[in-house]
C-alpha positions in Angstrom: -42.0 -17.5 51.6 -44.8 -18.6 49.3 -44.4 -15.3 46.9 -40.7 -15.7 46.7 -41.0 -18.9 45.2 -43.9 -18.2 42.8 -41.5 -15.2 41.8 -38.5 -17.9 41.5 -40.3 -19.8 39.2 -41.8 -17.4 37.1 -38.0 -15.8 36.3 -37.0 -19.7 35.9 -40.0 -20.0 33.2 -38.8 -16.8 31.5 -35.2 -18.1 31.4 -36.5 -21.1 29.8 -38.4 -19.4 27.5 -35.8 -17.2 26.3 -33.3 -19.8 26.2 -35.7 -21.6 23.8 -35.9 -18.7 21.6 -32.3 -18.2 21.6 -31.6 -22.0 20.5 -34.4 -21.7 17.7 -33.4 -18.5 16.2 -29.9 -20.2 16.3 -30.7 -23.7 15.2 -30.0 -25.6 12.0 -31.4 -23.9 8.8 -34.2 -26.0 6.7 -33.1 -28.2 4.1 -33.7 -27.6 0.5 -36.8 -29.1 -0.7 -36.2 -32.7 -2.1 -34.8 -33.9 -4.4 -31.4 -32.1 -3.8 -27.4 -32.6 -4.0 -24.9 -30.4 -2.9 -21.2 -30.4 -2.0 -18.0 -28.5 -1.5 -14.2 -29.8 -2.5 -12.0 -29.6 1.1 -9.1 -27.6 -0.3 -9.3 -24.7 -2.8 -6.1 -25.9 -4.6 -4.0 -29.0 -4.7 -1.3 -30.7 -6.7 -1.1 -34.1 -8.2 -0.1 -36.7 -5.6 -2.5 -35.0 -2.7 -5.5 -35.8 -1.6 -8.6 -34.3 -1.9 -11.8 -34.7 0.1 -15.2 -34.1 -1.0 -18.4 -33.1 1.5 -21.8 -33.8 0.2 -25.2 -33.7 1.1 -28.5 -35.1 -0.8 -31.7 -36.6 -0.6 -31.1 -39.0 -2.1 -29.0 -42.0 -0.5 -26.4 -42.6 -3.5 -25.1 -39.8 -5.9 -22.5 -39.7 -8.7 -19.4 -37.3 -9.0 -17.9 -36.4 -12.7 -14.8 -34.3 -12.6 -14.0 -32.3 -15.6 -11.1 -29.9 -16.5 -12.2 -26.8 -18.2 -10.1 -25.5 -20.9 -10.3 -25.0 -24.6 -11.9 -28.6 -24.4 -13.9 -30.0 -21.6 -12.1 -33.0 -20.5 -13.6 -35.5 -18.4 -10.7 -37.1 -15.9 -12.4 -38.8 -13.3 -16.0 -40.3 -12.4 -17.7 -42.2 -9.9 -21.4 -43.5 -9.4 -23.2 -45.1 -6.5 -21.5 -42.6 -3.7 -23.3 -43.0 -0.6 -24.0 -40.0 1.4 -27.2 -38.7 3.4 -28.9 -35.1 3.8 -27.1 -33.5 6.2 -27.9 -30.4 8.6 -26.9 -26.7 7.3 -26.0 -24.9 10.5 -27.3 -21.9 11.1 -23.7 -20.2 10.8 -22.9 -22.1 7.6 -22.0 -19.1 5.4 -19.6 -17.8 7.9 -18.2 -20.7 9.9 -18.7 -23.6 7.2 -20.9 -27.0 7.2 -18.6 -29.0 8.7 -19.7 -31.9 6.6 -17.8 -35.2 6.9 -16.0 -36.6 4.2 -18.1 -39.0 1.7 -15.0 -39.2 -0.5 -11.3 -38.8 -1.0 -9.2 -39.2 -4.1 -5.8 -38.7 -4.9 -5.0 -36.4 -7.6 -3.3 -38.3 -10.4 -0.1 -37.6 -11.8 -1.3 -37.0 -15.2 -3.9 -34.3 -14.1 -2.9 -31.0 -15.7 -2.9 -27.9 -14.0 -6.3 -26.0 -14.4 -9.9 -25.3 -13.1 -11.8 -28.3 -12.4 -15.5 -28.6 -12.3 -17.2 -31.6 -10.4 -20.8 -32.5 -11.2 -22.8 -33.8 -8.8 -25.8 -36.0 -9.7 -28.6 -37.3 -8.3 -31.8 -39.4 -9.9 -35.8 -38.9 -8.4 -37.7 -41.0 -10.3 -37.7 -39.1 -13.7 -35.9 -36.2 -13.0 -32.0 -35.9 -12.7 -30.9 -32.9 -10.2 -27.2 -31.8 -10.0 -25.2 -29.4 -8.8 -21.3 -28.3 -9.2 -18.3 -27.9 -7.2 -14.7 -26.7 -8.3 -11.2 -27.1 -7.2 -7.8 -26.2 -8.6 -5.0 -28.4 -9.9 -1.4 -26.7 -9.1 1.4 -27.7 -10.9 3.7 -30.5 -9.8 6.8 -29.0 -11.1 6.0 -25.2 -11.5 7.3 -23.3 -14.6 8.6 -26.3 -16.1 5.8 -26.1 -19.2 5.1 -22.5 -19.2 6.6 -19.2 -17.5 2.6 -17.9 -17.1 0.3 -18.6 -14.1 -2.8 -17.5 -13.7 -4.5 -17.0 -10.2 -7.8 -17.3 -10.2 -10.3 -15.2 -8.5 -11.6 -17.5 -5.9 -11.8 -15.1 -3.2 -14.3 -13.0 -5.0 -16.6 -16.5 -5.6 -16.6 -16.7 -2.0 -17.6 -13.4 -1.3 -20.2 -13.0 -3.6 -21.7 -16.6 -2.6 -24.8 -16.3 -0.3 -25.2 -20.3 0.3 -26.1 -20.9 3.9 -27.5 -17.1 4.0 -24.9 -14.7 4.1 -22.5 -13.2 1.7 -20.2 -10.1 2.1 -23.2 -8.5 0.0 -26.7 -7.4 1.8 -28.8 -7.7 -1.7 -29.1 -11.3 -1.6 -28.6 -11.9 2.0 -31.3 -14.0 3.7 -32.0 -11.4 6.7 -31.1 -8.2 4.3 -28.1 -7.9 5.8 -24.4 -7.8 4.8 -22.1 -10.6 6.0 -18.4 -10.0 7.4 -17.1 -13.2 7.1 -17.5 -16.0 4.8 -16.1 -19.8 4.6 -14.8 -22.0 1.6 -16.4 -25.0 3.8 -19.8 -24.8 1.9 -21.1 -25.0 -1.5 -19.7 -22.1 -3.6 -21.0 -20.4 -6.5 -18.1 -19.8 -9.0 -17.5 -16.9 -11.2 -15.1 -18.8 -13.5 -17.6 -18.6 -16.7 -18.1 -14.7 -16.3 -14.6 -13.9 -17.0 -11.8 -16.4 -16.4 -13.1 -19.3 -18.5 -13.4 -17.3 -22.1 -9.9 -15.8 -21.4 -8.6 -19.5 -20.9 -10.5 -21.1 -23.8 -9.3 -18.3 -26.2 -5.3 -18.4 -24.8 -5.5 -22.5 -24.9 -6.7 -22.4 -28.5 -4.2 -20.1 -29.4 -1.4 -22.4 -28.0 -0.5 -20.6 -24.9 0.4 -23.1 -22.3 -0.7 -21.7 -18.5 -0.4 -22.9 -15.0 -3.4 -22.3 -12.7 -3.7 -21.4 -8.8 -6.1 -19.8 -6.4 -6.1 -16.4 -4.8 -5.0 -18.0 -1.7 -1.9 -19.5 -3.1 -0.4 -16.1 -3.5 -0.6 -16.3 0.3 0.1 -19.5 1.5 2.4 -20.8 -1.6 4.5 -17.7 -2.3 7.4 -19.9 -3.6 5.3 -20.3 -6.6 6.0 -17.0 -8.2 9.8 -17.8 -8.5 9.1 -20.2 -11.3 7.1 -17.8 -13.4 7.8 -15.0 -15.5 4.3 -13.6 -15.8 1.2 -13.6 -13.5 -2.1 -12.8 -14.5 -5.4 -11.9 -13.3 -8.4 -12.1 -15.1 -12.1 -10.5 -14.7 -13.3 -9.7 -11.2 -10.0 -10.0 -8.8 -11.5 -8.1 -5.7 -10.3 -9.4 -2.4 -6.9 -9.7 -1.9 -5.1 -10.2 1.5 -2.0 -8.4 2.9 0.1 -11.4 2.2 -1.2 -12.2 -1.3 -0.2 -8.3 -2.1 3.0 -8.4 -0.4 4.2 -11.2 -2.3 3.3 -10.3 -5.6 4.5 -7.0 -5.0 8.0 -8.6 -4.0 7.5 -10.5 -7.4 7.6 -7.4 -9.3 10.2 -5.4 -7.6 12.5 -8.6 -8.3 11.6 -8.5 -12.2 8.3 -10.2 -12.4 5.9 -9.1 -14.6 1.9 -9.1 -13.9 -0.8 -8.5 -16.6 -4.3 -7.3 -14.7 -7.2 -8.5 -17.6 -9.1 -7.3 -14.7 -10.8 -4.6 -13.0 -12.2 -3.9 -9.7 -8.8 -5.4 -8.7 -7.5 -5.3 -5.0 -10.1 -3.4 -4.1 -11.1 -4.8 -0.5 -8.5 -5.9 2.0 -9.3 -9.4 3.6 -7.8 -11.3 6.2 -7.7 -15.3 5.9 -8.5 -17.2 9.4 -8.8 -20.7 9.9 -5.8 -21.6 8.0 -7.6 -19.9 5.0 -10.7 -21.4 5.1 -12.4 -18.0 5.8 -12.1 -14.6 4.6 -13.0 -11.8 7.0 -14.2 -8.0 5.2 -16.1 -5.8 7.3 -16.0 -3.3 3.7 -17.6 -0.1 4.7 -18.4 -1.1 8.6 -14.7 -0.6 9.3 -15.5 1.1 12.5 -16.8 -2.5 13.5 -13.8 -4.2 12.6 -11.6 -5.2 16.0 -8.6 -3.7 14.4 -10.1 -0.4 13.9 -8.0 2.0 16.0 -5.7 -0.4 16.7 -1.9 -0.7 16.3 -2.7 -3.2 13.3 -5.1 -1.0 11.7 -3.2 -0.9 8.1 -5.0 -4.5 8.2 -8.4 -3.2 8.4 -10.9 -5.1 6.1 -11.7 -2.2 4.2 -10.9 -0.3 0.9 -7.2 -0.6 0.1 -7.1 2.9 -0.8 -9.1 4.2 2.7 -7.1 6.8 4.3 -6.7 4.7 7.5 -5.0 1.5 5.3 -3.0 4.1 3.3 -1.9 1.5 0.5 -3.9 2.4 -2.5 -4.6 -0.6 -5.1 -2.8 2.0 -7.7 0.5 1.4 -6.3 0.2 -2.5 -7.1 -2.0 -2.1 -10.2 -1.7 1.4 -11.9 -5.0 2.1 -10.9 -8.0 1.7 -8.7 -11.9 1.6 -8.2 -11.9 5.4 -6.2 -10.8 6.8 -10.0 -13.2 4.5 -12.0 -16.3 3.3 -11.0 -19.4 1.7 -13.3 -20.1 1.7 -17.1 -22.9 0.4 -18.2 -23.8 -0.8 -15.2 -25.5 0.5 -11.9 -27.2 3.1 -13.9 -24.0 4.7 -14.9 -23.2 5.4 -18.6 -26.2 2.8 -19.6 -25.2 4.5 -23.1 -21.6 4.4 -23.0 -19.3 3.4 -25.8 -18.2 0.1 -24.0 -14.8 0.9 -25.4 -11.4 2.4 -24.9 -10.2 5.6 -26.5 -6.7 5.7 -27.8 -3.8 8.1 -26.7 -0.6 6.3 -27.7 -0.4 4.0 -30.8 2.9 4.0 -31.1 2.8 1.8 -27.6 4.0 -1.8 -28.3 0.9 -2.9 -26.4 -1.0 -1.8 -29.7 1.8 -3.0 -31.9 0.2 -4.8 -35.1 -3.5 -3.4 -34.4 -3.3 -0.7 -36.9 -5.1 1.5 -34.3 -4.4 5.3 -34.8 -5.2 8.1 -32.2 -8.5 9.1 -30.9 -9.7 5.6 -32.7 -11.8 3.2 -30.2 -12.2 -0.4 -29.8 -14.0 -3.2 -28.1 -17.4 -1.5 -28.4 -19.4 -4.8 -30.2 -18.4 -7.1 -27.1 -18.6 -4.4 -24.3 -15.2 -4.9 -23.1 -15.5 -1.9 -20.8 -18.1 -2.7 -18.5 -19.6 -3.2 -15.3 -16.7 -2.4 -12.9 -13.5 -0.2 -13.6 -10.4 0.9 -12.4 -9.0 4.7 -13.1 -6.4 7.0 -11.9 -6.3 10.8 -11.3 -5.0 12.4 -14.8 -3.6 15.7 -15.7 -3.5 16.4 -19.5 -0.7 18.3 -21.4 -0.3 18.7 -25.0 -3.5 16.6 -25.8 -2.3 13.7 -23.8 -3.1 12.2 -20.3 -0.8 11.6 -17.7 -1.0 10.4 -13.9 -0.9 13.1 -11.2 0.6 10.2 -9.1 -1.5 11.9 -6.0 -3.7 8.5 -5.5 -0.8 6.2 -5.6 -0.5 5.5 -9.5 3.3 5.3 -10.4 4.5 8.6 -12.2 5.8 6.2 -14.9 2.4 4.6 -15.8 1.6 5.5 -19.8 -1.9 5.5 -20.1 -2.7 4.3 -23.3 -6.5 4.0 -23.4 -9.5 5.2 -21.5 -13.4 5.0 -21.1 -15.3 6.9 -19.0 -16.9 5.6 -15.5 -18.3 6.8 -12.4 -19.3 5.5 -8.8 -22.7 4.6 -8.4 -25.3 7.2 -6.4 -25.1 6.4 -2.8 -21.6 4.4 -3.2 -19.5 7.2 -1.4 -22.0 8.3 1.3 -19.8 6.2 3.8 -16.4 7.6 3.0 -16.1 11.2 3.5 -13.1 11.5 1.4 -14.9 10.8 -1.8 -15.9 13.6 -3.9 -19.7 12.9 -4.8 -19.6 14.1 -8.5 -16.4 12.7 -9.6 -16.3 11.2 -13.6 -13.4 8.9 -13.3 -12.4 6.4 -16.5 -11.6 2.7 -16.9 -7.4 3.2 -17.5 -5.6 1.1 -19.3 -2.0 1.3 -19.2 1.4 0.3 -18.3 4.3 1.0 -15.8 7.7 -0.3 -14.5 8.9 -0.8 -11.2 11.5 1.9 -10.3 13.8 -1.1 -8.9 13.7 -2.5 -12.4 14.0 1.0 -14.6 17.9 1.0 -14.8 18.1 -2.4 -16.1 15.1 -2.7 -18.4 16.1 -5.0 -21.1 16.0 -3.9 -24.5 13.9 -5.8 -27.2 10.9 -8.2 -27.0 10.8 -8.4 -23.5 10.3 -7.0 -20.0 11.4 -6.7 -16.0 9.4 -5.7 -13.1 6.4 -4.6 -15.9 2.8 -4.3 -14.9 -0.1 -4.0 -17.4 -3.8 -3.2 -16.7 -6.8 -2.9 -18.6 -9.0 -1.2 -15.9 -12.0 -3.2 -16.5 -13.7 -6.8 -15.8 -14.8 -7.5 -19.0 -11.8 -7.5 -21.3 -12.5 -11.4 -22.0 -16.1 -10.8 -23.4 -13.7 -8.9 -26.5 -11.9 -12.7 -26.9 -15.1 -14.2 -26.5 -16.4 -12.5 -29.2 -13.2 -13.1 -31.2 -12.3 -9.2 -31.6 -9.3 -8.9 -33.7 -7.7 -6.2 -31.7 -7.9 -7.3 -28.6 -6.9 -10.8 -29.3 -3.5 -8.9 -30.7 -3.5 -6.7 -27.8 -3.6 -9.8 -25.1 -0.9 -11.8 -27.5 1.4 -8.6 -27.7 1.4 -8.9 -23.6 1.4 -12.4 -23.1 4.6 -12.8 -25.6 6.5 -10.0 -24.5 6.1 -10.3 -20.9 6.3 -14.1 -20.6 9.8 -14.1 -22.3 12.4 -15.6 -19.8 
């Protein structure tokens, strides 16, 4: 009996020790070294008249918030000092499940705030040192399509996917444990990529007199009614993560005669699933066998490559090009001394009107407009001209205008057994028209159901560098494809 009692006590102590270890490894994370201030907006996008909450944390008891619209000019639209907050715990799963911080501030979006990307700057003072951090949100138009027929959907899903605040992102290279996460939350301070690509495009476009309305990736999923008010939808830069509903709604827009211009690369590469009313994204990527939908009736919604054979919906069917037939240029060790420019194949195409380019000319190398991540298609050559084979999902009426070599990095293809290890692809610039719109395609300077793609993340670098050819091509596309 005594031995049994000792044994039970030992088991109890061991159980308590295991429980304590579990709690300690799943407890809150360490707070940043003071002084610090951080925060996030409670919604990714809002319209004038809606209320928006801000969730803050700071080592100081009082902080200030300045809100600016980033366009051709940085315009301050709101400012408040002396906002009360506290240093809030960072949950162990903050990166995947959110911080769950309470609101410190709620504002009603004024009616005169123009649609655009808005940056909030949080500041606090510690003796002689000012500490600050940024947050962002997007203001959609209260009356979509009334002042412009161009809508730019910003790559907010990609911003979230690359943010490792709270420990994890959808990448292993900057993860706190060296592991790759499979879920990320918008309810945490996010690192924006706006200034990498979309910002330069927006500043150029607004400086040229173009009026554009703005939305988030998730608005294509949750507010598809927006699309009926526009003629042209833009994707700029690094628009990598798309849900099935985002894609469904945009493909329906094209089939009904809407136009899309992808001034972007690595576009619609990974399928994601929105959860928690759009506040989290799930993507198992190359670890698709761990996705709960693997080998189920819903396998087409696997959160892996859109072009994976188990999904069977290559992005080429939407954009005309895809990452499997593209890869890297001047990045990840691939073509590090490459031209970073497009070689022209069809100089007579309307996309190139006014550029003066001739066949085999190149443009854009000065600003490396072909760089980082690129999308392409399988091609066959006939009489010195490239044509799509269509076997990869690229529409057969896709017209290849320009190309630049690209390639997957070593090791990228090891997990996908259907990818040739020695393939050299290309960044492909081209245009196609949806089959449903071919018969009633209008004549003259307008399009219906037309999709342009540049096949490179870095097109906007040419606009930032004032490349006249890049600017002329961009004008040709915006002018022709936005006409009612």
